[in-house]
Each structure stands twice: as C-alpha cells, then as structure tokens.
HTML snippet that shows the backbone in 3Dmol.js (N, CA, C, O; Angstrom):
<script src="https://3Dmol.org/build/3Dmol-min.js"></script>
<div id="view" style="width:600px;height:400px;position:relative"></div>
<script>
const pdb = `
ATOM      1  N   MET A   1      76.345  36.155-110.600  1.00  0.00           N
ATOM      2  CA  MET A   1      76.638  34.734-110.427  1.00  0.00           C
ATOM      3  C   MET A   1      75.333  33.962-110.342  1.00  0.00           C
ATOM      4  O   MET A   1      74.768  33.772-109.265  1.00  0.00           O
ATOM      5  N   GLN A   2      74.878  33.532-111.481  1.00  0.00           N
ATOM      6  CA  GLN A   2      73.629  32.777-111.521  1.00  0.00           C
ATOM      7  C   GLN A   2      73.886  31.312-111.809  1.00  0.00           C
ATOM      8  O   GLN A   2      73.128  30.650-112.517  1.00  0.00           O
ATOM      9  N   PHE A   3      74.962  30.834-111.246  1.00  0.00           N
ATOM     10  CA  PHE A   3      75.312  29.428-111.438  1.00  0.00           C
ATOM     11  C   PHE A   3      74.302  28.520-110.759  1.00  0.00           C
ATOM     12  O   PHE A   3      73.856  27.529-111.336  1.00  0.00           O
ATOM     13  N   PHE A   4      73.945  28.866-109.529  1.00  0.00           N
ATOM     14  CA  PHE A   4      73.020  28.028-108.767  1.00  0.00           C
ATOM     15  C   PHE A   4      71.571  28.426-109.001  1.00  0.00           C
ATOM     16  O   PHE A   4      70.715  27.562-109.195  1.00  0.00           O
ATOM     17  N   GLY A   5      71.298  29.670-108.987  1.00  0.00           N
ATOM     18  CA  GLY A   5      69.910  30.107-109.030  1.00  0.00           C
ATOM     19  C   GLY A   5      69.303  29.944-107.649  1.00  0.00           C
ATOM     20  O   GLY A   5      69.965  29.515-106.704  1.00  0.00           O
ATOM     21  N   LEU A   6      68.065  30.286-107.556  1.00  0.00           N
ATOM     22  CA  LEU A   6      67.395  30.247-106.260  1.00  0.00           C
ATOM     23  C   LEU A   6      67.217  28.818-105.749  1.00  0.00           C
ATOM     24  O   LEU A   6      67.357  28.575-104.551  1.00  0.00           O
ATOM     25  N   ASN A   7      66.916  27.882-106.624  1.00  0.00           N
ATOM     26  CA  ASN A   7      66.737  26.491-106.189  1.00  0.00           C
ATOM     27  C   ASN A   7      68.053  25.885-105.717  1.00  0.00           C
ATOM     28  O   ASN A   7      68.063  25.085-104.781  1.00  0.00           O
ATOM     29  N   GLY A   8      69.155  26.251-106.346  1.00  0.00           N
ATOM     30  CA  GLY A   8      70.457  25.766-105.902  1.00  0.00           C
ATOM     31  C   GLY A   8      70.818  26.284-104.528  1.00  0.00           C
ATOM     32  O   GLY A   8      71.363  25.553-103.702  1.00  0.00           O
ATOM     33  N   VAL A   9      70.514  27.554-104.284  1.00  0.00           N
ATOM     34  CA  VAL A   9      70.776  28.137-102.965  1.00  0.00           C
ATOM     35  C   VAL A   9      69.907  27.454-101.915  1.00  0.00           C
ATOM     36  O   VAL A   9      70.366  27.190-100.804  1.00  0.00           O
ATOM     37  N   ARG A  10      68.675  27.173-102.255  1.00  0.00           N
ATOM     38  CA  ARG A  10      67.782  26.463-101.323  1.00  0.00           C
ATOM     39  C   ARG A  10      68.309  25.060-101.025  1.00  0.00           C
ATOM     40  O   ARG A  10      68.271  24.607 -99.881  1.00  0.00           O
ATOM     41  N   ALA A  11      68.797  24.381-102.052  1.00  0.00           N
ATOM     42  CA  ALA A  11      69.329  23.030-101.845  1.00  0.00           C
ATOM     43  C   ALA A  11      70.562  23.068-100.949  1.00  0.00           C
ATOM     44  O   ALA A  11      70.686  22.250-100.037  1.00  0.00           O
ATOM     45  N   LEU A  12      71.475  24.005-101.195  1.00  0.00           N
ATOM     46  CA  LEU A  12      72.652  24.134-100.332  1.00  0.00           C
ATOM     47  C   LEU A  12      72.257  24.483 -98.906  1.00  0.00           C
ATOM     48  O   LEU A  12      72.869  24.004 -97.952  1.00  0.00           O
ATOM     49  N   SER A  13      71.247  25.309 -98.764  1.00  0.00           N
ATOM     50  CA  SER A  13      70.768  25.686 -97.434  1.00  0.00           C
ATOM     51  C   SER A  13      70.208  24.469 -96.698  1.00  0.00           C
ATOM     52  O   SER A  13      70.492  24.278 -95.516  1.00  0.00           O
ATOM     53  N   LEU A  14      69.427  23.657 -97.379  1.00  0.00           N
ATOM     54  CA  LEU A  14      68.876  22.457 -96.750  1.00  0.00           C
ATOM     55  C   LEU A  14      69.967  21.453 -96.391  1.00  0.00           C
ATOM     56  O   LEU A  14      69.916  20.834 -95.329  1.00  0.00           O
ATOM     57  N   ILE A  15      70.946  21.291 -97.265  1.00  0.00           N
ATOM     58  CA  ILE A  15      72.050  20.367 -96.978  1.00  0.00           C
ATOM     59  C   ILE A  15      72.843  20.835 -95.762  1.00  0.00           C
ATOM     60  O   ILE A  15      73.187  20.037 -94.890  1.00  0.00           O
ATOM     61  N   SER A  16      73.131  22.140 -95.710  1.00  0.00           N
ATOM     62  CA  SER A  16      73.881  22.649 -94.562  1.00  0.00           C
ATOM     63  C   SER A  16      73.069  22.539 -93.277  1.00  0.00           C
ATOM     64  O   SER A  16      73.630  22.263 -92.217  1.00  0.00           O
ATOM     65  N   LEU A  17      71.763  22.750 -93.355  1.00  0.00           N
ATOM     66  CA  LEU A  17      70.902  22.610 -92.179  1.00  0.00           C
ATOM     67  C   LEU A  17      70.886  21.173 -91.671  1.00  0.00           C
ATOM     68  O   LEU A  17      70.933  20.939 -90.463  1.00  0.00           O
ATOM     69  N   ILE A  18      70.820  20.219 -92.579  1.00  0.00           N
ATOM     70  CA  ILE A  18      70.845  18.802 -92.190  1.00  0.00           C
ATOM     71  C   ILE A  18      72.179  18.447 -91.546  1.00  0.00           C
ATOM     72  O   ILE A  18      72.213  17.717 -90.555  1.00  0.00           O
ATOM     73  N   LEU A  19      73.279  18.956 -92.100  1.00  0.00           N
ATOM     74  CA  LEU A  19      74.594  18.688 -91.516  1.00  0.00           C
ATOM     75  C   LEU A  19      74.740  19.277 -90.117  1.00  0.00           C
ATOM     76  O   LEU A  19      75.329  18.650 -89.237  1.00  0.00           O
ATOM     77  N   VAL A  20      74.211  20.467 -89.913  1.00  0.00           N
ATOM     78  CA  VAL A  20      74.285  21.090 -88.582  1.00  0.00           C
ATOM     79  C   VAL A  20      73.478  20.285 -87.575  1.00  0.00           C
ATOM     80  O   VAL A  20      73.960  20.020 -86.474  1.00  0.00           O
ATOM     81  N   PHE A  21      72.262  19.892 -87.930  1.00  0.00           N
ATOM     82  CA  PHE A  21      71.445  19.102 -87.008  1.00  0.00           C
ATOM     83  C   PHE A  21      72.081  17.745 -86.722  1.00  0.00           C
ATOM     84  O   PHE A  21      72.035  17.269 -85.588  1.00  0.00           O
ATOM     85  N   THR A  22      72.671  17.120 -87.736  1.00  0.00           N
ATOM     86  CA  THR A  22      73.307  15.828 -87.539  1.00  0.00           C
ATOM     87  C   THR A  22      74.494  15.934 -86.607  1.00  0.00           C
ATOM     88  O   THR A  22      74.661  15.102 -85.715  1.00  0.00           O
ATOM     89  N   SER A  23      75.322  16.949 -86.801  1.00  0.00           N
ATOM     90  CA  SER A  23      76.487  17.106 -85.921  1.00  0.00           C
ATOM     91  C   SER A  23      76.061  17.435 -84.499  1.00  0.00           C
ATOM     92  O   SER A  23      76.710  17.004 -83.546  1.00  0.00           O
ATOM     93  N   THR A  24      74.980  18.194 -84.341  1.00  0.00           N
ATOM     94  CA  THR A  24      74.483  18.509 -83.003  1.00  0.00           C
ATOM     95  C   THR A  24      73.983  17.259 -82.298  1.00  0.00           C
ATOM     96  O   THR A  24      74.246  17.070 -81.111  1.00  0.00           O
ATOM     97  N   ILE A  25      73.270  16.409 -83.013  1.00  0.00           N
ATOM     98  CA  ILE A  25      72.759  15.168 -82.423  1.00  0.00           C
ATOM     99  C   ILE A  25      73.914  14.252 -82.041  1.00  0.00           C
ATOM    100  O   ILE A  25      73.894  13.653 -80.966  1.00  0.00           O
ATOM    101  N   LEU A  26      74.921  14.133 -82.904  1.00  0.00           N
ATOM    102  CA  LEU A  26      76.082  13.290 -82.582  1.00  0.00           C
ATOM    103  C   LEU A  26      76.840  13.821 -81.374  1.00  0.00           C
ATOM    104  O   LEU A  26      77.316  13.042 -80.548  1.00  0.00           O
ATOM    105  N   LEU A  27      76.956  15.141 -81.265  1.00  0.00           N
ATOM    106  CA  LEU A  27      77.623  15.738 -80.120  1.00  0.00           C
ATOM    107  C   LEU A  27      76.850  15.464 -78.827  1.00  0.00           C
ATOM    108  O   LEU A  27      77.454  15.175 -77.795  1.00  0.00           O
ATOM    109  N   MET A  28      75.528  15.554 -78.879  1.00  0.00           N
ATOM    110  CA  MET A  28      74.725  15.269 -77.694  1.00  0.00           C
ATOM    111  C   MET A  28      74.848  13.805 -77.288  1.00  0.00           C
ATOM    112  O   MET A  28      74.900  13.499 -76.096  1.00  0.00           O
ATOM    113  N   VAL A  29      74.895  12.903 -78.253  1.00  0.00           N
ATOM    114  CA  VAL A  29      75.043  11.478 -77.950  1.00  0.00           C
ATOM    115  C   VAL A  29      76.383  11.217 -77.268  1.00  0.00           C
ATOM    116  O   VAL A  29      76.443  10.477 -76.287  1.00  0.00           O
ATOM    117  N   ASN A  30      77.462  11.821 -77.781  1.00  0.00           N
ATOM    118  CA  ASN A  30      78.779  11.652 -77.153  1.00  0.00           C
ATOM    119  C   ASN A  30      78.807  12.232 -75.749  1.00  0.00           C
ATOM    120  O   ASN A  30      79.413  11.645 -74.853  1.00  0.00           O
ATOM    121  N   ASN A  31      78.163  13.374 -75.542  1.00  0.00           N
ATOM    122  CA  ASN A  31      78.121  13.965 -74.209  1.00  0.00           C
ATOM    123  C   ASN A  31      77.331  13.103 -73.234  1.00  0.00           C
ATOM    124  O   ASN A  31      77.721  12.959 -72.075  1.00  0.00           O
ATOM    125  N   ILE A  32      76.235  12.534 -73.691  1.00  0.00           N
ATOM    126  CA  ILE A  32      75.427  11.667 -72.829  1.00  0.00           C
ATOM    127  C   ILE A  32      76.218  10.421 -72.458  1.00  0.00           C
ATOM    128  O   ILE A  32      76.171   9.976 -71.311  1.00  0.00           O
ATOM    129  N   LYS A  33      76.953   9.847 -73.430  1.00  0.00           N
ATOM    130  CA  LYS A  33      77.784   8.677 -73.130  1.00  0.00           C
ATOM    131  C   LYS A  33      78.861   9.024 -72.107  1.00  0.00           C
ATOM    132  O   LYS A  33      79.137   8.238 -71.201  1.00  0.00           O
ATOM    133  N   ALA A  34      79.467  10.193 -72.250  1.00  0.00           N
ATOM    134  CA  ALA A  34      80.518  10.602 -71.315  1.00  0.00           C
ATOM    135  C   ALA A  34      79.960  10.807 -69.914  1.00  0.00           C
ATOM    136  O   ALA A  34      80.580  10.390 -68.935  1.00  0.00           O
ATOM    137  N   VAL A  35      78.803  11.440 -69.806  1.00  0.00           N
ATOM    138  CA  VAL A  35      78.196  11.662 -68.483  1.00  0.00           C
ATOM    139  C   VAL A  35      77.789  10.338 -67.862  1.00  0.00           C
ATOM    140  O   VAL A  35      78.006  10.130 -66.669  1.00  0.00           O
ATOM    141  N   ASN A  36      77.204   9.440 -68.642  1.00  0.00           N
ATOM    142  CA  ASN A  36      76.821   8.130 -68.110  1.00  0.00           C
ATOM    143  C   ASN A  36      78.042   7.346 -67.643  1.00  0.00           C
ATOM    144  O   ASN A  36      78.003   6.692 -66.601  1.00  0.00           O
ATOM    145  N   HIS A  37      79.118   7.411 -68.409  1.00  0.00           N
ATOM    146  CA  HIS A  37      80.344   6.721 -68.022  1.00  0.00           C
ATOM    147  C   HIS A  37      80.923   7.330 -66.745  1.00  0.00           C
ATOM    148  O   HIS A  37      81.390   6.613 -65.860  1.00  0.00           O
ATOM    149  N   PHE A  38      80.885   8.645 -66.663  1.00  0.00           N
ATOM    150  CA  PHE A  38      81.387   9.340 -65.475  1.00  0.00           C
ATOM    151  C   PHE A  38      80.572   8.972 -64.239  1.00  0.00           C
ATOM    152  O   PHE A  38      81.133   8.696 -63.179  1.00  0.00           O
ATOM    153  N   GLU A  39      79.254   8.969 -64.379  1.00  0.00           N
ATOM    154  CA  GLU A  39      78.390   8.637 -63.244  1.00  0.00           C
ATOM    155  C   GLU A  39      78.524   7.174 -62.848  1.00  0.00           C
ATOM    156  O   GLU A  39      78.473   6.854 -61.660  1.00  0.00           O
ATOM    157  N   ALA A  40      78.694   6.282 -63.815  1.00  0.00           N
ATOM    158  CA  ALA A  40      78.795   4.855 -63.501  1.00  0.00           C
ATOM    159  C   ALA A  40      80.097   4.526 -62.783  1.00  0.00           C
ATOM    160  O   ALA A  40      80.127   3.615 -61.957  1.00  0.00           O
ATOM    161  N   ASN A  41      81.170   5.248 -63.081  1.00  0.00           N
ATOM    162  CA  ASN A  41      82.477   4.949 -62.498  1.00  0.00           C
ATOM    163  C   ASN A  41      82.900   5.951 -61.442  1.00  0.00           C
ATOM    164  O   ASN A  41      84.088   6.065 -61.138  1.00  0.00           O
ATOM    165  N   LYS A  42      81.960   6.670 -60.885  1.00  0.00           N
ATOM    166  CA  LYS A  42      82.295   7.711 -59.920  1.00  0.00           C
ATOM    167  C   LYS A  42      82.916   7.136 -58.653  1.00  0.00           C
ATOM    168  O   LYS A  42      83.875   7.704 -58.130  1.00  0.00           O
ATOM    169  N   GLY A  43      82.402   6.045 -58.159  1.00  0.00           N
ATOM    170  CA  GLY A  43      82.891   5.502 -56.906  1.00  0.00           C
ATOM    171  C   GLY A  43      83.940   4.420 -57.058  1.00  0.00           C
ATOM    172  O   GLY A  43      84.455   3.927 -56.054  1.00  0.00           O
ATOM    173  N   LEU A  44      84.269   4.040 -58.268  1.00  0.00           N
ATOM    174  CA  LEU A  44      85.206   2.950 -58.492  1.00  0.00           C
ATOM    175  C   LEU A  44      86.647   3.440 -58.441  1.00  0.00           C
ATOM    176  O   LEU A  44      86.938   4.596 -58.749  1.00  0.00           O
ATOM    177  N   ASP A  45      87.530   2.552 -58.052  1.00  0.00           N
ATOM    178  CA  ASP A  45      88.952   2.867 -58.070  1.00  0.00           C
ATOM    179  C   ASP A  45      89.510   2.387 -59.407  1.00  0.00           C
ATOM    180  O   ASP A  45      89.935   1.239 -59.537  1.00  0.00           O
ATOM    181  N   ASN A  46      89.504   3.255 -60.373  1.00  0.00           N
ATOM    182  CA  ASN A  46      89.956   2.909 -61.714  1.00  0.00           C
ATOM    183  C   ASN A  46      91.314   3.551 -61.938  1.00  0.00           C
ATOM    184  O   ASN A  46      91.401   4.766 -62.117  1.00  0.00           O
ATOM    185  N   SER A  47      92.366   2.758 -61.931  1.00  0.00           N
ATOM    186  CA  SER A  47      93.712   3.307 -62.023  1.00  0.00           C
ATOM    187  C   SER A  47      94.054   3.776 -63.435  1.00  0.00           C
ATOM    188  O   SER A  47      95.012   4.529 -63.613  1.00  0.00           O
ATOM    189  N   THR A  48      93.291   3.347 -64.444  1.00  0.00           N
ATOM    190  CA  THR A  48      93.593   3.783 -65.808  1.00  0.00           C
ATOM    191  C   THR A  48      92.958   5.123 -66.138  1.00  0.00           C
ATOM    192  O   THR A  48      93.346   5.759 -67.118  1.00  0.00           O
ATOM    193  N   ALA A  49      91.993   5.568 -65.345  1.00  0.00           N
ATOM    194  CA  ALA A  49      91.332   6.841 -65.599  1.00  0.00           C
ATOM    195  C   ALA A  49      92.197   7.985 -65.076  1.00  0.00           C
ATOM    196  O   ALA A  49      92.902   7.821 -64.080  1.00  0.00           O
ATOM    197  N   PRO A  50      92.153   9.135 -65.734  1.00  0.00           N
ATOM    198  CA  PRO A  50      92.916  10.281 -65.237  1.00  0.00           C
ATOM    199  C   PRO A  50      92.328  10.812 -63.938  1.00  0.00           C
ATOM    200  O   PRO A  50      91.140  10.634 -63.668  1.00  0.00           O
ATOM    201  N   ASP A  51      93.149  11.452 -63.148  1.00  0.00           N
ATOM    202  CA  ASP A  51      92.706  12.011 -61.877  1.00  0.00           C
ATOM    203  C   ASP A  51      92.145  13.403 -62.117  1.00  0.00           C
ATOM    204  O   ASP A  51      92.891  14.382 -62.139  1.00  0.00           O
ATOM    205  N   CYS A  52      90.829  13.495 -62.298  1.00  0.00           N
ATOM    206  CA  CYS A  52      90.208  14.789 -62.558  1.00  0.00           C
ATOM    207  C   CYS A  52      88.770  14.763 -62.059  1.00  0.00           C
ATOM    208  O   CYS A  52      88.191  13.701 -61.829  1.00  0.00           O
ATOM    209  N   ASP A  53      88.207  15.962 -61.896  1.00  0.00           N
ATOM    210  CA  ASP A  53      86.833  16.096 -61.439  1.00  0.00           C
ATOM    211  C   ASP A  53      85.904  16.594 -62.528  1.00  0.00           C
ATOM    212  O   ASP A  53      84.722  16.818 -62.266  1.00  0.00           O
ATOM    213  N   TYR A  54      86.395  16.770 -63.726  1.00  0.00           N
ATOM    214  CA  TYR A  54      85.611  17.377 -64.790  1.00  0.00           C
ATOM    215  C   TYR A  54      85.234  16.344 -65.843  1.00  0.00           C
ATOM    216  O   TYR A  54      85.968  15.392 -66.106  1.00  0.00           O
ATOM    217  N   ILE A  55      84.062  16.566 -66.438  1.00  0.00           N
ATOM    218  CA  ILE A  55      83.558  15.679 -67.477  1.00  0.00           C
ATOM    219  C   ILE A  55      84.480  15.700 -68.699  1.00  0.00           C
ATOM    220  O   ILE A  55      84.595  14.694 -69.398  1.00  0.00           O
ATOM    221  N   GLU A  56      85.140  16.834 -68.965  1.00  0.00           N
ATOM    222  CA  GLU A  56      86.005  16.933 -70.120  1.00  0.00           C
ATOM    223  C   GLU A  56      87.126  15.883 -70.060  1.00  0.00           C
ATOM    224  O   GLU A  56      87.542  15.358 -71.092  1.00  0.00           O
ATOM    225  N   CYS A  57      87.605  15.584 -68.861  1.00  0.00           N
ATOM    226  CA  CYS A  57      88.643  14.563 -68.720  1.00  0.00           C
ATOM    227  C   CYS A  57      88.097  13.202 -69.121  1.00  0.00           C
ATOM    228  O   CYS A  57      88.801  12.411 -69.750  1.00  0.00           O
ATOM    229  N   VAL A  58      86.863  12.925 -68.769  1.00  0.00           N
ATOM    230  CA  VAL A  58      86.264  11.648 -69.114  1.00  0.00           C
ATOM    231  C   VAL A  58      86.053  11.568 -70.624  1.00  0.00           C
ATOM    232  O   VAL A  58      86.259  10.514 -71.224  1.00  0.00           O
ATOM    233  N   VAL A  59      85.645  12.672 -71.236  1.00  0.00           N
ATOM    234  CA  VAL A  59      85.441  12.679 -72.679  1.00  0.00           C
ATOM    235  C   VAL A  59      86.759  12.418 -73.395  1.00  0.00           C
ATOM    236  O   VAL A  59      86.803  11.641 -74.349  1.00  0.00           O
ATOM    237  N   SER A  60      87.834  13.059 -72.944  1.00  0.00           N
ATOM    238  CA  SER A  60      89.137  12.830 -73.572  1.00  0.00           C
ATOM    239  C   SER A  60      89.619  11.410 -73.311  1.00  0.00           C
ATOM    240  O   SER A  60      90.295  10.820 -74.154  1.00  0.00           O
ATOM    241  N   TRP A  61      89.283  10.865 -72.169  1.00  0.00           N
ATOM    242  CA  TRP A  61      89.679   9.501 -71.844  1.00  0.00           C
ATOM    243  C   TRP A  61      88.922   8.498 -72.714  1.00  0.00           C
ATOM    244  O   TRP A  61      89.480   7.468 -73.092  1.00  0.00           O
ATOM    245  N   LEU A  62      87.644   8.789 -73.038  1.00  0.00           N
ATOM    246  CA  LEU A  62      86.854   7.885 -73.879  1.00  0.00           C
ATOM    247  C   LEU A  62      87.370   7.873 -75.313  1.00  0.00           C
ATOM    248  O   LEU A  62      87.294   6.846 -75.987  1.00  0.00           O
ATOM    249  N   HIS A  63      87.887   8.985 -75.779  1.00  0.00           N
ATOM    250  CA  HIS A  63      88.368   9.059 -77.160  1.00  0.00           C
ATOM    251  C   HIS A  63      89.807   8.592 -77.310  1.00  0.00           C
ATOM    252  O   HIS A  63      90.320   8.530 -78.428  1.00  0.00           O
ATOM    253  N   ALA A  64      90.460   8.265 -76.218  1.00  0.00           N
ATOM    254  CA  ALA A  64      91.867   7.830 -76.293  1.00  0.00           C
ATOM    255  C   ALA A  64      91.976   6.395 -76.756  1.00  0.00           C
ATOM    256  O   ALA A  64      93.081   5.866 -76.875  1.00  0.00           O
TER     257      ALA A  64
END
`;
const viewer = $3Dmol.createViewer("view");
viewer.addModel(pdb, "pdb");
viewer.setStyle({}, {cartoon: {color: "spectrum"}});
viewer.zoomTo();
viewer.render();
</script>
C-alpha cells in the first residue's frame, strides 16, 4: 500500500498530533472554567445548582 508514501504518513502523523494537542488544550480550558466556577460559587446559596461536592457535577451543570 504505497498510496501515501512516507511523506503522506508524516503529514497524517502531524495532523493527528495537532488534533491531540488541540483537544487537550480545550479540555484543560473547560476544566479550569469549571474549577473557577466551583470556587467562586462555593459559599453561595444557588438553588439552580445540583447538590454535590464534586467538580464533575459542576462540569455537567455548566454544559446543561
């Protein structure tokens, strides 16, 4: 299978590497937003927020 050749494989490798780094950066940004939101509203009586102690609840609440 010499459809791509070595340069094609290198190009696919670089594209996949860029996609992995991009998704990792986006995931870190979402996690930082969730932690900041959790810390900012820790002491507030927010009746719309779910009753939980875990960051995962805040992340699911932000995406709702």
